[in-house]
N, C-alpha and C positions, 0 to 999 in steps of 0.2 A: 088546541093552539100548544107547539112543545115551547117551553123555555126557550127565550134567544140562543142560549149559549150552549142547548142540546138540540143538534137540527141532522137526523142518523135517518138512512132510509128505513132500517128496520122497524121504526118507530110509525111507520108507515105500512106496514106488511101484514100478511093475512096471520102470521103465528103470533105476532105479538099485540096485535089486535083482538084477537082471541081470547088471548090473557085479561085484556082490560073486560072485552064484554065479560067473561066468566066472573071477574071480581066483581061487575055489576050486578049480573045475575044472583051470585052469591051472596049479595053482601058483606066481601070479604076486606078489610082495607090490607092491601097488600102492596109490598115496595118495592121498587127496581132500587137494587141498591149495588156497591161497589166500583167494583174497575172498569164496567162498561161506561157510567158515570163521568168518571175518570178520565177515561179515554177520551171520550167526546170531547171534553173540555181543552185538553192539552192537542187535539189533533192528532191524535196514536191510532192509528190503523193495526188492529187485530184479526188473524185469523188460524184457525175457525174461530168465528164470533163466538163467545157465551153473555149469555145473560144471567144474575142473580136476583132472588126475588125470596123474598122475606115476609112474613105473614106470623100471627101470634099461633097458631096453630091449625095441624088439616093439613099442611102441605104435600103429605102425600097423596090424600086423596083428590086435592085441588089439583097436582102435579097429573094425576091419572084423567081425571075428569078433560086437562087439556090435551092431554095424548090421544083421547078416544077423538074429541071433539076437529083436533087435526091430523087423525089416522097418524099417528108418530109413534116412534120405538117411545117405552118407557121402561124404566128402572129405578126401582129404589135402594138407595144410595146408601142409607144409614135409618133403618126403622126404628133404632133407640132412642135417635134425636132427632126424628121427620124430618126427611130428607129423600128429594127424588128425582128425576132427572127427566126432559122430554127430549128426544134430540131430531129434530125437523132437516128436511132434506129442500131446499129452494133450487130450484134448478142444478147446478154442481155443485153448489157450496152446503154445507154442514153447519146448521144452526146449534146450540145447544141451550135451553133453558133449565135452571138449576131453582128447586124453591126449596125453601130453610124453615123449620120453624123458628120462632125467637129463642137465642138462650140467653134469655134475662126476661124479668117481667112484664118489659115494655120496651119500643122501639130505644128509646135510649139506653137501657141496658145493654142491649144487642150489640149496637155499633161500638160500644165501650171495651166489647171482648175481641172487635175484630183487631189486624197488628197495627195499620200506621194510619195516623191522620188522613193521609191523600185516598185512602181507601174505605172513608166514612160516610161517604156522601149519601143521601136517600131521595127516593122523590116519591109520591103518593102517588096509585092509579088511581083515577083515569089521566092523570097527567095536565087535566083540565085548567085550572088557574094558578096549580099548584108552582109554588117557587121549592128552590132546591131544598131540601133539610140538608145543613149544615152544622150540627152540633159540635162538633169539634176540632174544628179551624180546617177542613181539609183544601178549601179555596184558597185559604191564605198561606195554606204552606205548598202549593203549588205556587200559587204568583211569590212566592220566596225561595223556590226550588229546594226543598228542603226535606227531608225522609224523619219522621218522629212518629216513636212507638206512643199508640194510642193512651196506654196505662202503662205503669212499671212492671208487672205481672204480662205481659204479651209475650214475652219470651219463656216464660212458666207455662203457660197455657199451649205455644207450639214450641219448640228450639229450632226448628228449621226458619222460623223468622228471623233470627241472627242472620243466618246466608242470605236470606230473602230482602233484608236492607240493604244487602250489596246489587243483587241483580233489581231490583226495583229501582235503585240509584242508577243501572246502568241501561236499563231500558227508556229511562223521562231524563235519566240527564238532573240526575240531585245529587244532592250531596246531604251526609246521614249529620244529623244534629249531635252537636257534641254532648248532653245528656243520651242519646239514644246509643252512640259510640261507647260511652263508659259502661251501659247496659252490657253493651256488643260484649267486650272484654271481663266482665262481672261472670258474666252468663255462655261463655264462648264452651265450655268444656261438654257442657248440657248437648253439643252438637254431635257429639262422638257415637249417642244413640240413635240415631235419625237414620233410617234407613239409606242404603246406599243410591237407591233409584231415586228420590226425595232431593238428595243432597246434588246429584248429575241433574238433576233437571233445572236446579235453579243455577246450578254453576256456567250449566251451558246457556243458557239465557245472559250471563256476562259475556261468553265466548262470541256469543248475535251481536253484539255492541262493537261498532266500528275503532271506540278506546279501550277496548278490553284490559289493556295491558295496566291503563289506568286502575280500575276495580281491583285485579289482581294485585296490583300492588298497595290498595288498598287492604284489602281482603289479609295481606301478607302483613302490613306494619302493624294493623288490629292484632296478628295472634292469630288468623282465623282459620287462613287456607290450609296450614299443618295440620289442625284437627279434621279440615276437609279432605287432604292428600295428605296423609301425612309422611310420605315417602319425600315428599319434597325438604324436609327439615334437614337433610343432612347435606343438602348443596350449598347450605349458608356458609360463609369463610373459609372457603376451599380455594387457595390461588393459585392461579394458572400461570403457562410462561409468556414470554415475551409478544407474545401474539395478540392478549388481550390484554384490556387494561380494566377488565371488573373478576368479583369473583364467581363460580361458578350460578349461584342464583342471580346472583348481575349481570350477569350474561343473559343465560334465559329471558330473564325479564323484556331485558332490551331487545331481545330476539323477538318476542310477541312485540313490543312497540313498534321495529323496523316491518316486521309481518303487516301488522297492523296497517303504518302507512305505506306499505306495498299494496297491498291490500287496496286501500281506499284509491290510490292512484293507477288504477288496471280495471275499476268497478265499471267502466264501458266498452272493456273485453266483452260481448256476446259470449264468446265459447267459453270465456275462463267465469262468467258468470254461471252460465248455467253449471259448468261440473262442480263450482263451489258449492253451489246450491241446490244440489243433488242431494235428495235423503238417502242417508247409509241404516238410518232405521227412521221408524215412526215419528215425525217430531223434532228429528235432530240430522244437521247437516253436515256435510265434508269440511264446510268452512269453518265450524266448531268444532272438531275433531281436531282439522288442522293447528287450531289456536292451544288445545290443550297440547299439541305435540310439539309445540313449540317450546313450553316450559318445560316440558319433560324430556326435551331429546337429547341434552346431556345429563340427563339423572344417573350415568350409570359413572360419572369424571369419578365422583369421589370413592367409591370402590376401585376404579382402576389406575387413581393416584399412586406415581410412584416418580422419584428423580435419580436419573443415570445421567454420570458425568456431568452434573450438576444441572443438568435439563429435567424440568416438570414435564411428564409424560403420563398419558390415558390411553395408554394403547387398550383396543378392543373394549372400549367403553360402550361404544354402538351397542356390541353383544352383552354387556350387562345390563346397558340401559333398556332394551327390548325385553330382558328376563323381569327387572321391577318395574319394568310399566305393564305389565299382564297383573302385577298384584294392583294396578290403580284400574286395570279395566275389570278386576273381581271385584274393589271396593266401589266404583261408580254404578256397577251392574250395567255395564257398555255389551251390548249385543256381540255377537260372534265376529260380525263383518264389522264393525267399528273397532273390536279386538284388532283385526287382519290387519286394519287400515293402518291403527295406531304403531302397530307392531313393523309395520313396513316401511312407515316414513321415520319410526325413529332408527330401524336397522342401517338404511341406506341414507343416512341425511350427507353423511361425508362423501358422497358417488361421486355426486358434481364437482366438486372439489378437485377430486381425484381425476377427472375427466377434463378438468380446465387447465390443469396440470402438463396433459402431454403436448407434444408439440403437434402434433397431427393426432386429430382427433378420427381414429376409423371409422368405415361400418361396421365392422366388429362389434367395438367399442360399445358406440348407439347401440347399436342392437340390443347387448347384452342386459345394457342401461333398464331399455322398455321391457325387454323380457322378465327381469330380476323385479321393479320395482310396480308393473302389473299396473293397474288401473289409479296407482297413488303416484305414477310418473311426475305428474304436474304438482300435487303436493310437495313432493321430496325435492324439489327444483325451487318453489317458493320459500320454503323452507328455509333452503342451503343460500339462498339470495340472502335472506333476511339474515340468517346467520353471519354471513359474510360482511356485512352494513353493521354488525351490531359486535365485530373482533375491530377494535382501532388501537391495540396495543404498539408498542414501540416498533418492531419487525411485521407489523401487516404494511404492505404496499399498497399504493392506487391502481400500480401496473396488474398488479396481482386482482384486484378487486374488479378490475377493468376489462380483464380479462376473464376472471368469473361469469361476470354478469354476462356479457357477450355470448359465452357457450350457452349459460342457464337460460339467456331469455330465447338462444336461438333453438335449444332442446323444444322449450316450453310451446313454439310458432309448431314445428316438426310433430311435436306427439297429436295437436288439436287437430293439424293435417291429416296426421294419420288416422284419426277419428271417421274423417270422414271419405276413406279408400275402403275399399274390399279387403274387409280383411285377412290378414297373412296366412294363405294355404299350406302346409309342410307337403310337401313332396310324398312323402314316405310316412309310416305310424307306426305303432308297436305290432300290431298285425302283420305289415307286410314282412316285419322282423323273425317274426315266427313263421310265417307261412310259406315266403319267398328265401331266407336265411335258415331257414330251422334251430333260430336260435331259441334257449329257453327265458321268460322274463325274468330282470334283475334288472339290480342298480347299472349294469352296464347298459341298459336301455336308456336312459335318459343322458349318458353320458354320448352315445353314436346320436340319438334324433338331435341334440343339440348343437353337436358339432357339423351335423347333415345341414340343421339349419343356418347354421353359420354360414355357410360354403355357398349355402342356396343365397342367402341375403347378398353374400360379396360378389355373386355373380358366378361362381366354379362350379356350381353345378348348379343345372339348368331342366332337366330331363327327372323323371324316375327310376330309369337307368343307371345313368350318372347316381343319383342317389344309391342307390342300391350299392353298387360299385362301391363305393366310399363309404358305406355304411358296412361292408365283409372286412373293408382296408383296417378300419379303424378297432372293430372286434378283433382282428388278428393281431395287431398292436397291443392290444389288452391284456391278451392273451401270454404274452413273450414275457 
């Protein structure tokens, strides 16, 4: 029988029961430890599911035996420290079992080397009448909703744990204990030595939280954020004009807060939910990148800052911001898809506001917006709404905000309607310009094709013949 607080289908599955059976057969004391037990107690569902097991020694051989029994994938993760992984596919789900040798003379010493108390639960197989092993107060701290280091050397063993304290807090809605925060401040500089991809993974866990702004604010208040993303440091104490009530960093954090609130209010929109939960890279979703974009959207303002005729201006900050964001992408080892998406969101974040300022929103203007923002059109609109809601200076008016939101929500609706329609097909392409008009490929092709496409959208051009005629006229005008 399973412990009353730990009841999970995986404990009755063939892969898990195979581990139990082999542990009995080989007379090994094997312990299920850490995250799975914590998650089961608090009711957190993690996908894909992974279970960690620890034993005195022989983890690699034992993992190999499990893989052989299950006809599953097997890999040695760390030969020196005795760590192996078994990967099993159950229907459409992937299940990972990690087997690790004790990192000490016994279980107690092994658990002492873990990061936080909430991750120190253990359960000896075969789970018959065994109670949970809780040496370091995991259940106590889960009940108190607090993140505590297991020992004062925790961050020395792995500096990434400094950032992980905040991601664990974000995932499980836990507060970081004063003692742990004191260690964070003392050891934070050691984070600079951590590989970018490891920093990214913990940061993106925070960006998966519905209250990501709160945890980013904590990172900032404890001087950790600028160690992880050094580029944000310049945004502090940069005052803005009359439309703003906060400095650049304060506004950026407020924009993230308003974005979190906006996304929560729209959580039942299935089209938007599918869009935001699309993976731009394995295990990382668009919604996480959008939240990163929220704190970076004005990162170009400090460099663009100038005062003209008594007015504070940041002309071209979106272009500068896009360049700076590339260095953030490199720091965090984002994929090329994520980098392009981040660039797009930052570069075009002002565009919805410009559209809302127009007395008449033309088909051409709308077409150009969707053409330029591409697959990040909805992301830009969401950020723009949040950006506007975070702008509450004396010059910002309710009427302006109302119009901005009306235009933005209308474009959001139009974007998702477009996704369900047949893809737009141009009447002519580059080969038509070469074969029909005998033109040589060059920069002019883009101008011609974009202009013809706009005419097609507006209904001024309806046939290929008309499109070629217009293309010819445009080319002749370019040559004058």
